[in-house]
C-alpha positions as CSV (number, residue, x, y, z in Angstrom):
1,M,-9.0,-10.4,15.0
2,S,-8.2,-10.4,11.4
3,Q,-5.1,-9.0,9.4
4,Y,-6.1,-6.9,6.2
5,L,-3.6,-5.1,3.6
6,L,-4.5,-2.0,2.7
7,S,-2.4,-1.2,-0.5
8,V,-2.4,2.5,-2.0
9,H,-2.1,2.8,-5.7
10,Y,0.4,4.2,-7.6
11,V,-0.6,5.3,-11.3
12,D,2.1,5.5,-14.1
13,G,1.4,9.2,-16.0
14,T,-0.7,11.3,-13.8
15,P,0.2,14.5,-13.4
16,A,3.1,15.6,-11.2
17,T,1.0,16.1,-7.3
18,P,2.1,19.9,-6.8
19,P,4.3,20.4,-3.5
20,E,1.9,21.9,-1.2
21,V,-0.8,19.3,-2.1
22,A,1.9,16.4,-1.8
23,E,2.6,18.1,1.7
24,A,-0.8,18.1,3.0
25,A,-0.9,14.5,2.0
26,F,2.4,13.2,4.0
27,K,0.8,15.4,7.3
28,A,-2.6,13.6,6.7
29,V,-1.1,10.0,6.3
30,D,1.1,10.6,9.4
31,A,-2.0,11.5,11.2
32,F,-3.6,8.3,9.8
33,N,-0.7,6.2,11.2
34,T,-0.8,7.8,14.9
35,E,-4.4,7.3,14.8
36,L,-3.8,3.8,13.7
37,Q,-0.8,3.3,15.9
38,A,-3.2,4.3,19.0
39,S,-6.1,2.3,18.5
40,G,-4.0,-0.9,18.6
41,Q,-5.2,-2.0,14.8
42,W,-1.5,-0.9,13.3
43,V,0.8,-3.8,12.3
44,F,2.9,-2.2,9.9
45,A,2.9,0.4,7.1
46,G,5.3,1.8,4.3
47,G,5.5,3.8,1.1
48,L,7.4,2.5,-1.7
49,C,9.8,3.8,-4.1
50,T,8.9,4.5,-7.9
51,P,8.2,1.3,-10.0
52,D,11.4,1.9,-12.0
53,M,13.2,1.5,-8.9
54,A,12.1,-2.1,-8.6
55,T,14.0,-5.5,-9.3
56,V,12.6,-8.9,-10.0
57,V,13.4,-12.1,-9.1
58,R,12.7,-15.3,-11.1
59,I,13.5,-18.9,-11.8
60,Q,13.3,-19.8,-15.0
61,D,15.1,-23.1,-16.3
62,G,16.3,-23.7,-12.9
63,E,18.3,-20.3,-12.7
64,A,17.3,-17.0,-11.0
65,L,16.8,-14.3,-13.8
66,I,17.0,-11.2,-12.6
67,T,16.0,-7.7,-14.3
68,D,15.1,-4.2,-13.7
69,G,11.5,-2.6,-13.4
70,P,8.1,-3.6,-12.0
71,F,6.5,-6.9,-12.7
72,P,3.8,-6.1,-14.1
73,E,3.4,-3.9,-17.3
74,S,0.7,-1.7,-15.9
75,K,0.0,1.9,-15.5
76,E,-1.0,1.3,-11.7
77,Q,1.5,0.3,-9.6
78,L,1.7,-0.5,-6.0
79,G,2.5,2.7,-4.3
80,G,2.1,1.7,-0.3
81,F,0.1,0.0,2.4
82,W,-1.0,-0.5,5.2
83,V,-1.7,-4.2,7.2
84,V,-4.0,-3.5,10.4
85,D,-5.5,-6.1,12.3
86,V,-9.0,-5.4,12.5
87,P,-12.4,-7.5,13.9
88,D,-13.8,-8.0,10.2
89,L,-13.9,-7.0,6.8
90,D,-16.6,-3.7,7.7
91,A,-13.7,-2.2,10.0
92,A,-11.1,-2.7,7.4
93,L,-13.1,-0.9,4.8
94,A,-13.6,1.7,7.3
95,L,-9.9,2.3,7.8
96,A,-9.0,1.9,4.5
97,E,-11.9,4.7,3.6
98,G,-9.2,6.9,6.5
99,G,-6.7,6.1,4.0
100,S,-8.1,7.5,0.9
101,R,-8.6,10.1,2.3
102,A,-5.5,11.2,4.0
103,C,-3.6,9.7,0.8
104,G,-6.0,11.2,-1.7
105,G,-5.5,7.7,-3.7
106,P,-7.5,4.9,-4.1
107,V,-6.8,1.8,-1.4
108,E,-7.8,-2.0,-1.7
109,V,-8.8,-3.8,0.8
110,R,-7.6,-7.9,0.6
111,P,-7.7,-10.2,4.0
112,F,-4.5,-12.3,4.2
113,Q,-4.9,-16.2,4.1
114,E,-5.8,-17.5,7.5
115,G,-3.6,-20.8,8.4
116,P,-0.8,-22.8,6.5
117,T,-0.2,-20.7,3.3
């Protein structure tokens, strides 16, 4: 089995999601999460606060520099994720399709590195 990160991207500046659409997506994601857990493919998942809630820590000249806001200056930010344990990339892609249908957004699939990092 291999672990994959299925990441959901949030696009800053898109029109607000109508409440009834957001509620339907929350229910669909909850059902998707339940399926992942029941199948044994679930490792961990989470939704993230908006990028304006981020804090970045970096070392500069040997000292910690702490700044507000997301690290990348981009309209696309990470909005949530699943970590799944599946046999191969094809299985991860199939789950990503289900995740994308549930949350209504794009889902990027990326394997974790094998061995020491």
